N, C-alpha and C positions, 0 to 999 in steps of 0.2 A: 652305819656311824659316822658322822662326821667327825675327822679329825684333822688338826692343823699339823701342817708342815714344816719342820723345823731344820735347821742348818745354822754350822758355824761354829760349833762347839771345837774344843780341841785342848791339847797341851801346849800351855805358854809356859816361860819363865817369866819372875815377879817383874813388874814393870813393863810387860808387855800387852800387847792388845789382843781384842776378837772384836768378832762382829758378829751377832747372831740377826737372823732373819726368820720370819715365821709367816707363812702365808696361808690365806684362806682361801676355800673353794670358792669359784666362780659363780656358783650359785647360791651364796651367801651376801645378803644384802641387810641395810639399815644397820650396819657395823657402828656400834658407839664405840664402847671403851676397848682399847687395846693394852696389853700388858704383859709383863716377865715377873714371874715369880721363880725362888730358886728353892733349894733342898739340900742340905750338907747330910751326909751319913749321922743318925742317930739325933738329929734334928728335925723340928717342923718345917713346914712350908711355908716361906716368908714372902711378902709383895718386895720386889727389887724397883719396879718402875711401871708406869700405868701414864696412858695418853688420850685425851677423848679427841672427840670428832674436830673441835676446835682448836688441836694440837697444843692441849695445855695440858704439860707434863707434870708428874708427880712423883718424886723418888723417897725413897728411904734413904735417911741419914746417913747409912754407911757406906751408899757410893754416890751421894751426891757429889759434884765437882768433876768425877771419874766414868760417869755412865753418862750415855743417853741416848736417850729413846725418840724416836721418830716413827712416822707412818707414810707410807704411799698409798692414800686411798683409791684410785684408780685401779693400783694393783693388788689392793686388799692385802698388802705387806704393814709387817710392824719390825723395825729392827732395834737391834740394842747395841750400840758402840760401846764398848770397853776397854778404858785407856789405864794404864797405872795398876795393872790387876796385882791383887795381894794372894797369899795364900789361903786366906780364910774365904775369899771368894770362890773356890774349890765346890763344887755342887752341881746337881743337874738344876739345870735351868728350862724352865715351862711357860710356853708360851698361852695365852688367854684371850680369846676374843668374844665380846658379846655382840650376837649378830642374830638374824633369822635366817632359815632355810626355808625350801618350797614345803617341805614335811613338817616344819614347825614354824610357824607365823610369829609367834611371839617372841621376842628376845629373850635369847638364852645365851650360857657361857660354854663356850666349846674349848677344848686344850688339847694342848699337842702332846708327843710321847715324850717328849725332854732331851736335850741335848745336854752330855757330859762337858763341864768345862773344869779342866784340871791345871790349876797354877803350881809351879814347883818354885821351891826357895832359890 
């Protein structure tokens, strides 16, 4: 099973910053959309940010102006720079990448295991 590798989560005080990263396997190609989602306890998973191959980002209103998504195509990596973090940003953050692999040529969604982001007051 293809699993994306996430890193960068942790504990930070309100107003602090974190940078998440997510790397796709080297055997993944035709990568299009890369994005970040989050899920807080007792809540549904929600979109945080997405970025397409042309580096056109989209953000949820709640993080706009504070978070920045970017991608490094040669490295098959997507980043999420999170500034001015708030306690309500506390959640498990999941990476999603749409691409193809040697065993599944048609574009498919692949997810990371999630990384915990905790923002204290």
